[in-house]
C-alpha positions as CSV (number, residue, x, y, z in Angstrom):
1,M,140.9,44.8,-39.3
2,G,139.5,43.1,-36.6
3,K,141.4,42.8,-32.8
4,E,143.9,40.1,-33.1
5,K,142.7,37.3,-30.9
6,K,145.0,36.9,-27.6
7,M,146.3,33.2,-27.0
8,V,145.1,32.1,-23.7
9,E,148.0,31.9,-21.4
10,T,148.4,29.2,-18.7
11,P,148.1,30.9,-15.2
12,E,151.7,31.4,-13.5
13,A,150.8,29.4,-10.4
14,V,150.2,26.5,-12.6
15,R,152.8,26.5,-14.8
16,K,155.1,26.2,-11.6
17,I,153.4,23.4,-10.7
18,G,154.0,22.0,-13.9
19,R,157.7,22.7,-13.9
20,W,157.8,21.3,-10.3
21,V,156.2,18.0,-11.2
22,R,158.5,17.5,-14.5
23,N,161.6,18.0,-12.5
24,T,160.6,15.2,-9.9
25,S,161.6,11.4,-10.2
26,V,159.4,8.8,-11.6
27,R,158.8,7.7,-7.9
28,E,158.2,10.9,-6.6
29,K,155.3,11.2,-9.6
30,V,153.9,8.1,-8.7
31,G,153.8,8.7,-5.1
32,L,152.3,12.2,-6.0
33,G,149.4,10.4,-7.8
34,A,148.9,7.9,-5.1
35,V,148.4,10.7,-2.5
36,V,146.1,12.4,-5.2
37,A,144.1,9.1,-5.4
38,V,143.9,8.5,-1.9
39,V,142.7,12.1,-1.1
40,S,140.1,11.9,-3.8
41,L,138.9,8.6,-2.4
42,I,138.7,10.0,1.4
43,L,136.6,13.1,-0.1
44,L,134.4,10.7,-1.9
45,K,133.9,8.4,0.7
46,L,132.9,11.6,2.9
47,F,130.3,13.4,0.8
48,V,128.7,10.6,-1.3
49,K,126.5,8.5,1.0
50,N,124.5,6.8,-2.0
51,H,126.6,4.3,-4.2
52,A,124.0,5.0,-6.8
53,H,125.4,8.5,-7.3
54,F,128.9,7.4,-8.5
55,Y,127.0,5.3,-11.0
56,I,125.0,8.5,-12.1
57,A,128.3,10.8,-11.8
58,A,130.0,8.0,-14.1
59,Q,127.0,8.1,-16.7
60,F,127.5,12.1,-16.7
61,A,131.3,11.7,-17.3
62,H,130.8,9.7,-20.2
63,A,127.7,11.6,-21.4
64,A,130.5,14.6,-21.2
65,S,132.9,12.6,-23.8
66,I,130.1,11.8,-25.9
67,L,129.0,15.6,-26.5
68,I,132.7,16.0,-26.9
69,L,132.6,13.7,-29.9
70,V,129.2,15.3,-31.0
71,F,131.0,18.7,-31.0
72,K,134.0,17.5,-32.8
73,L,132.4,15.6,-35.5
74,S,129.2,18.2,-36.2
75,F,131.9,21.4,-36.1
76,S,135.2,20.3,-37.0
77,K,133.9,17.8,-40.0
78,T,136.8,15.7,-39.4
79,C,136.9,12.2,-37.2
80,A,140.7,12.2,-37.1
81,G,142.2,10.6,-34.2
82,L,139.4,8.7,-33.1
83,S,139.3,4.9,-33.1
84,L,136.2,3.3,-34.9
85,K,136.9,-0.1,-33.0
86,S,136.8,1.5,-29.7
87,Q,133.3,3.0,-30.5
88,E,131.9,-0.2,-32.0
89,L,133.3,-2.3,-28.7
90,T,131.2,0.3,-26.9
91,A,128.4,-0.2,-28.8
92,I,128.6,-3.8,-28.5
93,H,128.5,-3.8,-24.5
94,L,126.0,-1.4,-24.2
95,A,123.5,-3.2,-26.6
96,L,123.8,-6.6,-25.3
97,G,124.1,-4.9,-21.4
98,I,120.8,-3.5,-21.7
99,L,118.9,-6.9,-22.2
100,P,119.8,-8.4,-19.1
101,S,119.1,-5.0,-17.1
102,V,115.6,-4.6,-17.9
103,G,113.8,-5.6,-15.1
104,V,117.0,-5.9,-12.8
105,R,117.9,-2.0,-12.8
106,G,116.3,1.1,-12.2
107,F,114.7,2.8,-15.0
108,L,117.0,5.7,-14.6
109,F,120.3,3.3,-15.2
110,V,118.7,1.6,-18.4
111,A,117.5,4.8,-19.7
112,L,120.9,6.2,-19.5
113,D,122.5,3.0,-21.1
114,V,120.1,3.8,-24.2
115,V,120.9,7.0,-24.4
116,S,124.3,6.3,-24.6
117,L,123.7,3.6,-27.1
118,V,122.1,5.8,-29.4
119,A,124.6,8.5,-29.4
120,T,127.5,6.2,-29.7
121,L,125.8,4.9,-32.9
122,W,125.6,7.9,-34.1
123,V,129.0,8.4,-33.6
124,I,129.8,5.1,-35.7
125,Y,127.7,6.3,-38.5
126,M,129.6,9.6,-38.8
127,I,132.6,7.7,-38.7
128,R,131.8,5.0,-41.4
129,F,129.9,7.1,-44.0
130,K,129.8,11.2,-43.3
131,L,133.1,11.6,-42.5
132,K,134.7,8.5,-43.8
133,S,137.8,10.4,-45.8
134,T,139.1,11.9,-42.7
135,Y,139.3,8.3,-40.7
136,T,142.8,7.5,-40.1
137,K,142.0,3.9,-40.5
138,N,145.9,2.7,-41.0
139,L,146.6,3.9,-37.4
140,D,143.2,2.3,-36.0
141,N,145.0,-1.2,-36.4
142,M,144.0,-3.2,-33.5
143,P,142.0,-6.5,-34.6
144,L,138.7,-6.8,-32.6
145,Y,139.2,-10.5,-31.9
146,Y,142.2,-9.4,-29.9
147,V,139.7,-8.0,-27.5
148,L,136.4,-10.2,-27.7
149,V,137.6,-13.6,-27.8
150,P,139.4,-13.3,-24.4
151,C,136.3,-11.4,-22.9
152,A,134.3,-14.4,-24.0
153,I,136.1,-16.9,-22.5
154,V,136.8,-14.9,-19.3
155,S,132.8,-14.4,-19.0
156,L,132.6,-18.3,-19.6
157,I,134.5,-18.7,-16.2
158,A,133.8,-16.0,-14.3
159,H,129.6,-15.7,-15.1
160,P,127.3,-15.1,-12.1
161,R,125.5,-18.0,-11.0
162,G,122.1,-18.4,-9.5
163,Y,121.1,-14.7,-10.1
164,F,120.1,-15.1,-14.2
165,N,120.1,-18.1,-16.8
166,F,123.1,-18.9,-18.2
167,V,122.5,-17.1,-21.3
168,A,122.0,-13.7,-19.6
169,S,124.8,-14.7,-17.1
170,W,127.4,-14.6,-19.9
171,I,126.0,-11.7,-21.4
172,W,126.3,-9.7,-18.3
173,A,129.9,-11.0,-17.8
174,F,131.0,-10.2,-21.5
175,C,129.5,-6.9,-21.5
176,M,131.5,-6.2,-18.1
177,A,134.7,-7.7,-19.6
178,V,134.4,-5.9,-23.1
179,E,133.6,-2.4,-21.3
180,A,137.0,-2.8,-19.6
181,V,139.1,-3.1,-22.1
182,A,136.8,-0.9,-24.8
183,V,139.2,2.0,-24.8
184,L,142.5,0.1,-25.8
185,P,141.9,0.5,-29.7
186,Q,141.7,4.1,-28.9
187,L,145.1,4.2,-26.8
188,R,146.7,2.0,-29.8
189,L,145.6,4.4,-32.3
190,I,147.1,7.1,-30.1
191,Q,150.3,5.3,-29.7
192,N,150.5,5.2,-33.3
193,A,150.0,8.7,-33.8
194,E,152.3,9.6,-31.0
195,M,150.0,12.9,-30.7
196,V,146.5,14.0,-29.7
197,E,144.5,16.6,-30.9
198,P,142.6,18.6,-28.2
199,F,138.9,17.1,-28.8
200,T,140.2,13.3,-28.8
201,A,142.7,14.0,-25.7
202,H,139.2,15.8,-23.7
203,Y,137.1,12.4,-24.7
204,V,139.6,10.1,-23.5
205,F,140.3,12.2,-20.3
206,A,136.6,12.4,-19.7
207,L,136.4,8.4,-19.8
208,G,139.4,8.6,-17.6
209,I,137.2,10.2,-15.1
210,E,134.3,7.9,-15.5
211,R,136.3,4.9,-14.9
212,F,137.8,6.4,-11.8
213,L,134.4,7.1,-10.6
214,G,133.6,3.5,-11.0
215,C,136.5,2.3,-9.6
216,A,136.3,4.4,-6.3
217,N,132.7,2.9,-5.9
218,W,134.2,-0.5,-5.4
219,I,136.8,0.5,-3.1
220,I,134.2,2.3,-0.9
221,K,131.8,-0.7,-1.2
222,L,134.5,-2.8,0.1
223,I,135.3,-0.6,3.1
224,D,131.5,0.0,3.7
225,T,130.9,-3.7,3.6
226,R,134.2,-4.7,5.7
227,G,135.4,-6.8,2.7
228,A,132.3,-8.8,2.5
229,H,132.4,-9.1,-1.2
230,L,135.8,-10.7,-0.9
231,F,134.5,-13.2,1.3
232,L,131.8,-13.9,-1.0
233,I,134.8,-14.4,-3.7
234,G,136.2,-17.2,-1.6
235,Q,132.4,-18.7,-1.3
236,G,132.3,-19.1,-5.0
237,H,131.1,-16.1,-6.2
238,I,133.9,-15.1,-8.9
239,W,132.1,-12.8,-10.9
240,L,132.5,-10.1,-8.0
241,L,136.3,-10.7,-8.4
242,L,135.8,-10.4,-12.1
243,A,134.0,-6.8,-11.7
244,L,136.5,-5.7,-9.4
245,V,139.1,-6.6,-11.8
246,C,137.4,-5.0,-14.5
247,E,137.1,-1.9,-12.4
248,V,140.6,-1.6,-11.9
249,V,142.2,-2.8,-15.4
250,Q,140.1,0.4,-16.7
251,T,141.4,2.9,-14.2
252,F,144.7,1.8,-14.8
253,I,144.8,1.5,-18.6
254,L,143.5,5.5,-18.4
255,A,146.0,6.5,-15.7
256,D,149.0,6.9,-17.9
257,F,147.0,8.8,-20.6
258,C,145.4,11.1,-17.9
259,Y,148.9,11.8,-16.5
260,Y,149.9,13.0,-19.9
261,Y,146.9,14.8,-20.2
262,V,147.3,17.1,-17.0
263,K,150.9,17.6,-17.5
264,S,149.9,18.8,-21.4
265,V,147.4,21.2,-19.6
266,M,149.9,22.4,-17.1
267,E,152.4,23.1,-19.9
268,G,149.7,25.3,-22.4
269,Q,150.2,22.4,-25.1
270,S,147.6,23.1,-28.0
271,V,148.4,19.4,-28.9
272,M,149.1,16.8,-26.5
273,R,152.1,14.6,-27.5
274,L,153.2,11.1,-25.9
275,P,156.3,9.2,-25.6
276,S,156.4,5.9,-27.8
277,F,154.3,4.1,-25.3
278,V,151.0,4.7,-24.0
């Protein structure tokens, strides 16, 4: 007989911190989260001088989330817990976003988007065809028009004027709006299941890191420019407000999930459980 596998135990120091956090009030938890966020922003402000690095780091976080999905689908041979609709929304904003980006953004940025799109299309193919029998379609029940229609309307109101032609400007704003809420079907699926298996939890947490970096980039830009972007909004550049709101919305959508993710890791839970809301 082979040696029995030993369970990996959570370090005692981490367990103590977890117990302390669990015993604090909701107000104290919110305050602690705010302190962690502010400290993280200060550290990023001190050590990251080139704003392009935020985008690259966010793309690496997104790449990590894709690699987690590739591992799950390739080796676990199951797509249970994954939202096909979130993947489709991600593919939509990546595919449409590449078009107005060519010739405007650098080659590296466009190349990263293309790689992400190819990987996302592969994930969609696996869920739709290869692993269809494991897809929890009944839990993935958020209609796509709940997301796409409001995004299309908002984009008509707040697309950038004077930078591209109308179509390219609307596509750019639409992609940004869709990206902000693309994870909603995934969170709805998790809410319906009330629990998350490890690979899906790691995947959504990586998306949370990506969104935090994007939001941090905007906040630091506002600090560095002494609020110049806000003055531009007042001069009619409403698309800047849309961009800022999208970053904040994405971050807050995932903040609650990330809290429960960290909590489950501290408690040494193999399966992440959520309350009846996400």
